[in-house]
C-alpha positions in Angstrom: 5.3 -15.5 -13.7 3.7 -18.6 -12.3 0.9 -20.5 -13.9 -0.2 -22.5 -10.8 0.5 -22.0 -7.0 -0.6 -23.8 -4.0 -1.7 -22.1 -0.9 -0.4 -23.9 2.2 -2.6 -22.1 4.6 -6.5 -21.7 5.4 -8.9 -19.1 6.5 -8.7 -15.4 5.4 -5.1 -15.4 4.3 -5.8 -18.3 1.9 -8.8 -16.4 0.5 -6.7 -13.2 0.1 -4.0 -15.0 -1.8 -6.4 -16.6 -4.1 -8.0 -13.2 -4.7 -4.7 -11.9 -6.2 -4.1 -15.1 -8.1 -7.6 -15.0 -9.7 -6.9 -11.3 -10.7 -3.5 -12.2 -12.3 -4.9 -15.3 -14.0 -2.8 -17.7 -12.1 -4.5 -20.9 -11.2 -4.6 -21.6 -7.2 -4.8 -24.8 -5.2 -6.1 -25.1 -1.7 -5.3 -27.7 0.8 -7.8 -28.7 3.8 -8.1 -30.7 6.7 -11.3 -32.8 7.7 -12.6 -29.8 9.5 -12.3 -27.6 6.6 -13.9 -29.6 4.0 -16.7 -27.1 3.1 -14.4 -24.1 4.2 -14.5 -20.7 2.3 -11.0 -21.0 1.2 -11.5 -24.3 -0.5 -14.3 -22.7 -2.7 -12.1 -19.7 -3.4 -9.6 -21.7 -5.1 -9.5 -23.5 -8.5 -8.5 -26.9 -7.0 -8.3 -28.3 -3.5 -6.5 -31.2 -1.9 -7.3 -33.0 1.4 -4.2 -33.2 3.5 -5.3 -34.9 7.0 -7.3 -34.7 10.1 -8.9 -31.7 11.7 -5.9 -30.7 14.0 -3.1 -28.5 12.4 -0.5 -31.3 13.4 -2.5 -33.7 11.4 -2.9 -31.5 8.4 -1.6 -27.9 7.8 1.8 -28.8 9.7 2.4 -31.9 7.5 5.1 -30.9 5.2 5.4 -34.2 3.3 1.5 -34.0 2.5 1.7 -30.5 1.3 4.6 -31.3 -0.9 2.7 -34.1 -2.4 -0.4 -32.1 -3.0 2.0 -29.5 -5.0 3.4 -32.4 -7.1 0.2 -33.9 -7.7 -1.4 -30.8 -8.9 1.6 -29.5 -10.9 2.0 -26.3 -8.8 5.2 -24.5 -9.6 5.3 -22.6 -6.3 3.9 -22.7 -2.6 2.5 -19.6 -0.9 2.6 -20.3 2.9 0.4 -17.4 4.1 1.3 -16.7 7.9 1.2 -19.0 11.0 1.5 -22.8 10.4 4.7 -23.5 8.2 5.3 -19.9 7.0 8.5 -19.3 8.9 9.5 -23.1 9.2 12.9 -23.4 7.4 12.5 -27.2 7.1 9.4 -26.4 5.0 11.2 -23.9 2.9 14.0 -26.4 2.5 11.7 -29.2 1.6 10.2 -27.1 -1.3 13.5 -26.2 -2.6 14.4 -30.0 -2.7 11.2 -30.6 -4.8 12.0 -28.3 -7.2 9.1 -26.0 -6.2 9.5 -22.2 -5.5 8.9 -21.2 -1.9 7.1 -17.8 -1.9 9.2 -16.6 0.9 12.8 -15.7 1.9 15.8 -17.9 1.4 16.2 -20.8 4.1 19.2 -19.0 5.3 17.3 -15.9 6.3 14.6 -17.9 8.0 17.2 -19.6 10.1 18.8 -16.3 10.9 15.8 -14.5 12.1 14.1 -17.4 13.8 16.4 -17.3 16.7 16.0 -14.1 18.5 19.6 -14.2 20.0 21.2 -14.7 16.5 19.0 -12.1 15.0 20.2 -9.5 17.8 23.6 -10.3 16.9 23.2 -9.7 13.2 21.5 -6.6 13.8 24.4 -5.4 16.1 26.7 -5.9 13.4 24.4 -4.1 10.9 24.3 -1.1 13.3 20.5 -1.6 13.7 19.5 0.0 17.2 19.0 -2.8 19.9 17.4 -2.6 23.4 20.3 -2.9 26.1 20.4 -6.5 27.0 22.2 -9.8 27.0 21.9 -12.2 23.9 24.9 -14.5 24.7 25.5 -18.1 24.6 26.3 -18.7 28.3 23.0 -19.5 30.0 24.3 -20.1 33.3 21.8 -18.9 35.8 24.6 -16.9 38.0 25.8 -15.0 34.7 22.3 -14.3 33.6 21.5 -12.9 36.9 24.7 -10.6 37.0 23.6 -9.5 33.5 20.3 -8.5 34.7 21.6 -6.5 37.6 24.0 -4.8 35.2 21.3 -3.7 32.9 19.1 -2.5 35.6 15.5 -3.4 36.6 13.0 -3.9 35.3 14.2 -6.4 32.7 12.3 -8.7 30.3 13.3 -12.2 29.9 12.4 -13.7 26.5 12.4 -17.2 25.2 15.2 -17.0 22.4 12.9 -19.2 20.2 9.7 -17.8 21.2 6.7 -15.8 20.0 3.2 -15.0 20.7 3.9 -14.0 24.2 5.2 -17.2 25.3 8.1 -17.6 27.5 8.2 -13.9 28.5 8.8 -12.6 32.1 9.0 -9.1 33.4 11.1 -9.1 36.5 10.9 -6.0 38.8 13.5 -6.6 41.3 16.9 -8.7 41.5 15.5 -10.7 44.3 12.6 -12.1 42.0 15.1 -13.1 39.2 15.9 -16.6 40.0 12.3 -17.7 40.2 11.3 -15.8 37.1 14.0 -17.3 35.1 13.1 -20.9 36.2 9.5 -20.3 35.1 10.6 -18.7 31.9 12.8 -21.6 31.0 10.2 -24.1 31.8 7.6 -22.5 29.6 10.1 -21.9 26.8 11.1 -25.7 26.8 7.5 -26.6 26.8 6.5 -24.4 24.1 9.6 -24.4 21.7 11.7 -27.4 22.8 14.5 -24.8 23.7 15.0 -23.3 27.1 17.6 -20.6 25.9 16.4 -16.9 27.0 17.6 -13.6 26.4 17.3 -10.3 28.7 16.5 -7.1 27.6 15.8 -3.6 29.6 12.1 -3.5 30.0 10.7 -0.2 28.7 7.6 1.3 30.4 4.9 2.3 28.1 6.6 1.4 24.9 4.9 1.6 21.4 5.1 -1.4 19.0 5.9 0.0 15.6 6.7 -2.1 12.6 8.0 -1.3 9.1 7.0 -3.3 5.8 10.0 -4.3 3.9 10.6 -5.9 0.5 13.8 -7.1 -1.3 14.4 -8.8 -4.7 17.0 -11.2 -6.0 18.5 -8.2 -8.1 19.8 -6.1 -5.0 16.8 -4.1 -4.8 15.3 -3.3 -1.2 12.6 -0.8 0.1 10.5 -0.2 3.0 6.7 0.4 2.5 6.5 2.6 5.6 5.4 2.0 9.0 2.5 0.6 11.1 1.6 1.0 14.7 0.6 -2.1 16.5 0.8 -1.2 20.0 -2.9 -2.2 21.1 -2.6 -5.6 22.2 -4.0 -8.4 24.6 -2.0 -11.2 25.9 1.0 -9.8 23.8 -1.2 -10.2 20.4 -2.3 -7.6 18.2 -5.9 -6.1 18.4 -5.8 -2.9 16.3 -3.2 -2.0 13.8 -3.0 1.4 11.7 -0.9 3.0 8.9 1.1 5.1 9.1 2.0 5.2 12.7 0.6 8.2 14.2 2.6 11.1 15.9 5.9 10.3 14.6 8.1 12.9 12.8 9.2 12.5 9.1 12.9 12.1 10.4 12.0 9.3 12.8 10.0 7.5 10.1 12.8 7.6 7.7 15.4 6.4 10.0 13.2 3.5 11.0 12.7 2.6 7.4 16.4 2.7 6.5 17.2 0.6 9.6 14.5 -1.8 8.4 16.1 -2.2 5.1 19.5 -2.6 6.7 18.1 -5.5 8.8 17.0 -7.2 5.5 20.2 -6.6 3.8 21.9 -8.0 6.7 20.4 -11.5 6.0 20.4 -11.2 2.3 16.5 -11.1 2.5 14.2 -11.7 -0.5 10.4 -11.3 -0.5 8.0 -9.7 2.1 9.2 -9.2 5.6 8.3 -7.0 8.7 10.8 -5.6 11.0 9.4 -5.0 14.5 10.7 -2.1 16.7 9.9 -1.0 20.3 9.8 2.7 20.8 10.1 4.9 23.8 7.8 7.7 24.5 10.7 10.2 23.5 11.0 8.6 20.0 14.0 6.2 20.5 13.4 2.8 18.6 15.1 -0.5 19.1 15.0 -3.7 17.0 12.6 -6.4 18.3 12.5 -9.1 15.8 11.9 -9.6 12.1 9.1 -11.7 10.8 9.9 -13.5 7.7 6.5 -13.6 6.1 3.5 -11.5 5.1 1.8 -10.0 8.4 -1.8 -10.3 9.4 -2.0 -6.4 9.3 -0.7 -6.1 5.7 -4.0 -4.7 4.3 -3.3 -1.2 6.1 -0.2 -0.9 4.2 -1.9 -1.8 1.1 -4.8 0.6 1.8 -2.4 3.7 2.2 0.2 2.7 -0.6 -2.4 1.3 -3.2 -0.2 -1.7 -3.7 -1.0 -5.3 -3.8 1.6 -7.0 -1.4 0.7 -10.5 -2.4 1.3 -9.6 -6.3 4.8 -8.2 -5.0 5.4 -11.4 -3.5 4.5 -13.5 -6.5 6.6 -11.3 -8.8 9.8 -11.3 -6.4 9.4 -15.1 -6.2 9.2 -15.5 -9.8 12.7 -13.6 -10.3 11.3 -10.3 -11.3 12.7 -6.9 -9.8 10.6 -5.0 -7.3 7.6 -3.2 -8.9 8.7 0.4 -7.6 11.6 2.1 -6.1 11.7 3.8 -2.9 11.2 7.3 -4.3 8.1 6.0 -6.2 6.4 4.8 -3.1 3.9 7.4 -1.6 1.5 7.4 1.2 -2.4 8.2 0.7 -4.4 8.8 3.9 -4.8 6.7 6.9 -5.9 3.2 7.4 -7.1 1.2 10.5 -7.5 -2.7 10.8 -9.7 -4.4 13.6 -9.4 -8.0 14.2 -12.9 -9.6 14.9 -12.4 -12.8 16.9 -14.8 -15.3 18.3 -13.8 -14.8 22.0 -14.9 -13.6 25.4 -13.0 -10.2 26.3 -14.6 -10.2 29.8 -13.4 -13.9 30.5 -9.7 -13.1 29.9 -10.3 -13.1 25.8 -10.9 -16.9 26.1 -11.9 -18.3 22.5 -15.3 -19.0 21.6 -16.7 -21.7 19.5 -19.9 -22.3 17.6 -21.9 -21.9 14.4 -22.2 -18.4 12.8 -25.8 -18.6 12.5 -26.1 -14.9 11.4 -23.1 -12.9 10.0 -23.3 -9.6 8.4 -20.5 -7.3 8.0 -20.7 -3.5 7.0 -20.9 -2.5 3.3 -17.3 -3.1 1.9 -15.4 -5.3 -0.5 -13.4 -8.4 0.3 -10.1 -7.0 -1.5 -10.2 -3.4 -2.2 -7.3 -3.1 -4.9 -8.1 -4.4 -8.2 -6.6 -3.9 -11.7 -8.4 -0.6 -12.2 -7.4 0.9 -8.7 -4.1 -0.5 -8.4 -1.7 2.6 -7.8 -4.8 4.8 -7.7 -5.5 5.4 -4.0 -8.4 7.7 -4.6 -10.2 4.6 -6.1 -9.9 2.5 -3.1 -13.0 1.3 -1.4 -13.3 3.1 2.2 -14.1 -0.4 3.9 -12.6 -3.6 3.3 -13.4 -7.0 4.8 -11.0 -9.9 4.6 -12.6 -13.0 6.1 -12.2 -16.9 5.7 -15.7 -17.8 7.0 -19.3 -17.4 5.9 -22.4 -17.4 7.5 -23.4 -21.1 8.5 -19.8 -21.9 9.0 -18.4 -23.2 12.5 -15.8 -21.8 14.5 -14.0 -24.7 15.8 -11.4 -25.2 18.6 -8.7 -26.5 16.1 -7.6 -23.0 14.7 -7.3 -19.5 15.4 -10.8 -17.9 16.1 -10.8 -15.0 13.6 -13.9 -14.2 12.1 -12.9 -11.2 9.8 -10.5 -8.3 9.5 -12.3 -5.0 9.2 -10.1 -2.5 7.4 -11.1 1.0 6.8 -9.4 4.0 4.9 -9.7 7.8 5.3 -8.4 11.1 4.1 -7.1 11.5 7.8 -6.8 9.6 10.8 -9.9 11.2 12.5 -12.0 10.2 9.3 -10.6 6.6 9.5 -11.4 6.5 13.1 -15.0 7.7 12.4 -15.4 5.3 9.7 -14.1 2.4 11.8 -16.7 3.3 14.4 -19.6 3.3 12.0 -18.2 -0.1 10.6 -18.0 -1.8 13.9 -21.6 -0.6 14.8 -22.9 -2.2 11.6 -21.3 -5.8 12.4 -23.8 -8.5 13.4 -22.8 -11.9 14.5 -25.0 -14.4 16.1 -23.5 -17.7 17.5 -20.0 -17.5 19.2 -19.2 -14.6 21.5 -17.2 -11.8 19.8 -15.0 -8.9 20.6 -16.9 -6.4 18.4 -18.2 -4.5 21.3 -14.8 -4.4 23.0 -13.3 -3.1 19.7 -16.0 -0.4 19.6 -15.0 0.7 23.1 -11.3 0.9 22.3 -11.7 2.7 18.9 -14.3 5.3 20.6 -11.9 5.8 23.9 -10.1 8.8 24.4 -6.4 7.3 24.8 -6.9 5.6 21.2 -8.5 8.6 19.6 -6.0 11.2 20.7 -3.0 8.7 19.7 -1.8 8.1 23.3 -0.6 4.5 22.3 1.3 2.0 24.0 1.4 -1.9 24.6 -0.3 -1.5 28.1 -3.2 0.5 26.9 -5.8 -2.2 27.4 -4.5 -3.1 30.9 -4.1 0.6 32.0 -7.7 1.4 30.9 -9.2 -2.0 31.8 -11.8 -0.5 34.1 -13.2 1.9 31.5 -13.0 -0.6 28.7 -14.9 -3.2 30.6 -17.4 -0.9 32.5 -21.0 -1.6 32.1 -22.6 0.5 29.3 -26.1 1.7 28.9 -27.8 0.0 25.9 -31.1 1.2 24.1 -33.0 -1.4 26.1 -36.4 0.0 25.8 -36.0 0.5 21.8 -34.5 -3.1 21.5 -37.4 -4.6 23.5 -39.8 -2.7 21.3 -38.4 -4.3 18.2 -38.1 -7.7 19.7 -41.8 -7.6 20.7 -42.8 -6.4 17.2 -40.8 -9.3 15.6 -42.5 -11.7 18.1 -45.8 -10.6 17.2 -45.3 -10.6 13.6 -44.0 -14.2 13.8 -46.8 -15.4 16.1 -49.6 -14.4 14.0 -49.8 -10.6 14.2 -49.5 -8.5 11.2 -46.4 -6.4 10.5 -48.7 -3.2 11.3 -51.0 -5.0 13.8 -53.9 -2.9 12.6 -56.4 -5.6 11.5 -58.1 -8.1 13.5 -58.9 -10.1 10.4 -55.3 -10.5 9.8 -54.5 -12.0 13.3 -57.4 -14.2 14.2 -55.6 -15.5 17.3 -55.6 -12.0 18.8 -59.0 -10.8 17.9 -61.8 -10.3 20.3 -65.4 -9.7 19.7 -66.6 -6.1 21.0 -63.5 -5.1 22.8 -59.7 -5.2 23.0 -57.2 -7.9 24.2 -54.1 -8.1 26.2 -51.3 -10.5 25.6 -48.4 -11.3 28.4 -45.0 -12.0 26.8 -42.5 -13.3 29.1 -38.7 -12.4 28.2 -35.2 -13.2 29.6 -32.3 -10.9 28.8 -29.5 -13.0 27.7 -27.0 -10.8 28.8 -27.8 -10.6 32.5 -30.2 -13.5 32.7 -32.8 -11.2 34.2 -36.5 -12.4 33.6 -39.2 -10.0 33.0 -42.9 -9.7 31.8 -44.3 -7.5 29.0 -47.9 -7.0 28.4 -49.1 -6.0 24.8 -52.6 -4.5 24.7 -54.8 -3.3 21.7 -58.1 -1.6 22.1 -59.2 -0.8 18.8 -56.6 1.0 16.8 -54.4 1.9 19.9 -51.6 -0.3 20.9 -49.8 -0.2 24.2 -46.8 -1.9 25.9 -46.4 -2.2 29.6 -43.0 -3.0 31.2 -42.0 -2.4 34.8 -45.3 -0.6 35.6 -44.9 1.8 32.8 -47.5 1.8 29.9 -46.7 3.5 26.7 -48.0 3.7 23.2 -46.5 1.0 20.9 -46.4 0.4 17.1 -44.1 -1.8 15.0 -43.6 -2.2 11.1 -41.6 -4.3 8.9 -38.5 -2.7 7.1 -37.7 -3.0 3.4 -35.0 -5.6 4.0 -34.6 -9.0 5.7 -34.9 -9.0 9.4 -35.6 -5.2 9.5 -38.1 -3.6 11.9 -39.3 -0.2 12.9 -40.9 0.4 16.4 -41.9 3.2 18.6 -42.4 2.7 22.3 -43.6 6.0 24.1 -41.5 8.8 22.6 -38.5 6.4 21.7 -38.4 5.5 18.0 -35.9 2.9 16.6 -35.0 1.1 13.4 -33.1 -2.0 13.6 -32.6 -5.7 12.7 -33.8 -8.7 14.5 -32.4 -12.2 13.8 -34.6 -14.9 15.4 -32.9 -18.0 16.4 -35.5 -20.3 17.8 -37.1 -18.4 20.8 -33.9 -16.0 21.1 -34.4 -12.7 19.6 -31.0 -11.0 18.7 -31.6 -7.4 18.2 -29.2 -5.0 16.4 -30.2 -1.2 16.8 -28.6 2.1 17.3 -25.2 0.6 17.3 -25.6 -1.9 20.0 -26.5 -5.7 20.2 -29.1 -7.1 22.7 -30.5 -10.5 23.0 -34.0 -11.5 24.6 -35.1 -15.0 25.1 -39.0 -15.4 24.7 -40.4 -17.5 27.4 -43.1 -19.4 25.7 -45.6 -19.7 28.5 -47.8 -21.9 26.6 -44.9 -24.3 25.7 -43.7 -24.3 29.3 -47.0 -25.1 30.5 -47.4 -28.1 28.1 -44.2 -29.3 29.3 -45.4 -29.3 32.8 -48.6 -30.8 32.0 -46.9 -33.7 30.3 -44.4 -33.9 33.2 -41.3 -33.8 31.1 -38.3 -31.6 31.3 -35.5 -31.3 28.6 -32.2 -30.2 29.8 -29.8 -29.2 27.1 -26.1 -28.2 26.9 -25.5 -24.5 26.9 -22.4 -24.7 24.9 -20.1 -27.4 23.2 -18.0 -29.1 25.9 -17.1 -32.1 27.8 -19.1 -33.8 30.7 -16.9 -33.9 33.7 -19.2 -34.9 36.4 -22.6 -36.5 36.3 -24.1 -35.9 39.8 -27.5 -37.8 39.4 -28.8 -41.1 38.2 -32.0 -42.3 36.9 -34.6 -42.4 39.8 -32.9 -39.4 41.7 -35.3 -37.1 43.2 -34.4 -33.4 42.6 -35.5 -30.0 43.9 -35.4 -26.9 41.7 -31.8 -25.7 41.3 -30.2 -29.1 42.3 -27.0 -29.5 40.4 -27.3 -32.2 37.9 -24.3 -32.4 35.4 -20.9 -30.4 35.3 -19.6 -29.5 31.9 -16.3 -28.0 30.8 -15.6 -25.8 27.9 -12.6 -23.5 27.2 -11.2 -24.3 30.4 -14.3 -23.2 32.2 -16.7 -25.4 34.2 -20.6 -24.9 34.0 -22.9 -26.5 36.4 -26.5 -27.4 35.0 -29.1 -27.3 37.6 -32.7 -28.8 37.7 -35.3 -26.1 36.3 -38.0 -27.7 38.6 -38.6 -30.4 41.2 -38.9 -33.7 39.7 -37.5 -37.1 39.1 -34.6 -38.0 36.9 -35.8 -40.7 34.4 -33.0 -40.9 32.0 -29.3 -39.8 31.9 -28.1 -39.4 28.1 -24.3 -38.7 28.6 -21.4 -40.2 30.6 -18.4 -38.5 32.2 -15.7 -37.8 29.6 -18.4 -37.7 26.8 -18.1 -34.6 24.3 -21.5 -32.9 23.9 -22.5 -30.5 21.1 -24.2 -27.2 21.8 -27.9 -27.7 22.5 -27.7 -31.5 23.0 -30.3 -32.9 25.4 -28.3 -34.0 28.6 -31.1 -35.9 30.4 -34.9 -36.2 30.9 -36.5 -35.0 34.0 -39.9 -35.8 35.0 -41.4 -32.7 36.4 -43.6 -33.1 39.4 
């Protein structure tokens, strides 16, 4: 076994590999970019080496810098994680040339599976089922068109060197083929430097099922069962589970044996994933083989009780596989949800920003330890794999994943219920996330019933994105309680001597609170009143009894408003109150009327950037007279434009940024003298 390895990756997979190294007593070396100097994976390892600038091209994709770091630290092996250089044959060859073990398959296997067309030819020779299609060398448009006509429409055009959904086109009719081919080739050339394509019969409502395989240098090869990864957006996975639901034992066995045959066809060594596409009637066809560990490997670990990273290390060190096929067993069901910083309602555009508040459900970062390995009953029911901490920033340089949430249950129904509860317990303040969207999928009838296919999100788009009723009144009560506590009231609001700013001699008092709902931008007023020991809250003309108290933990509050009671957590970010209650997240911005009045009195207006981005237009200059709502500055962020208007009539006295400037979230853009 190795004494020290270098982890050529970042984020949650680097932390995941470091956890196994620590358990096995292996020293680990992290590499990091300028943007990751204080990242979680750096502190998770025993040593760390800086390898370049913030972008991946300047750091994590620089083969020579990673090899230098391995040599300088005395690392005997390199674990590539997934993404970046994990399936790069040049990197594997560079490690080999430097006398460093590459914890992955041989260079020849990576090369063989790196080309979709070559891989299909190998699979055909190994009798692995293939989707009817054309994978030949002749790329003339006329031949490709004839092949598509012969296969029968619809067909799928795929970039031979592609991945991640790029270079793919569905062609429904023969007359659309020529234009679709040209478009596919342009995108393939731009993304991969190779415009070669292959053609496959396009299957309607297919499932995406994959098999985890492992092989050693002694002729051993096994499959660690199957996973369903059908729930996808933009051809990228969102939810994964193991085992794949609804498949017969015979189909599972046939698929597992086909996956092992695929691995043997390329003399595979290490961890790999053979991906199949499956029809509604159970026929399965080879799609591709990923020559690395997969993002969704934790669900396999949860149901088998095996540490797949440990398997990788042992196989790379020359040891035989830890178990034979007949020794591998499945216990229960596991589901993984990928929590991303993104805008689901905006086409899943990535979101950036600081994680001002981050709270995951009760769980562990790595559920399999020395005591629990091989004893599935001792695994934790909830596991969190994350590469970020509260206070970290999601940057535009890398994948916007916040965490992987993995749950285990004795049955799929139990795992579903546990996943639903776990998602409702997630709290994130800062960038937008897909947590609520994941909740909707998990709790939807198609997913719950196992009616899975790769078009699930598109087919049920209307239901998954429909407005949902949230506990507005309960959340508002909690926000008011938190505000009144912060502004000088007591947790119970019972004694005037504890809140001198609210006390009135010989009578009650009333206080008007201005709020704005962050979600829909609606502004409204709430009146809080107390007459002796009686407290009331008035909103939309409805006056109801109101009490609040602080809970036992940080940010915890209890409140009643009328006959509604709620316990929740309120995280206060300036004047924005983020409320997490009854499984929902709501946010209210307190419109500090006194502060606004003071600003008006002093004749100043501060306009700040609502997000990090670039100034693409400045529509005013010092001395410009504006009315309320007059467009002032246009910003661009995540390919979206945002126009900032004047909050009141006035005169622009100073413009602080110019066209082309990068602006941080909350930065003051200009000064407006309010009239």
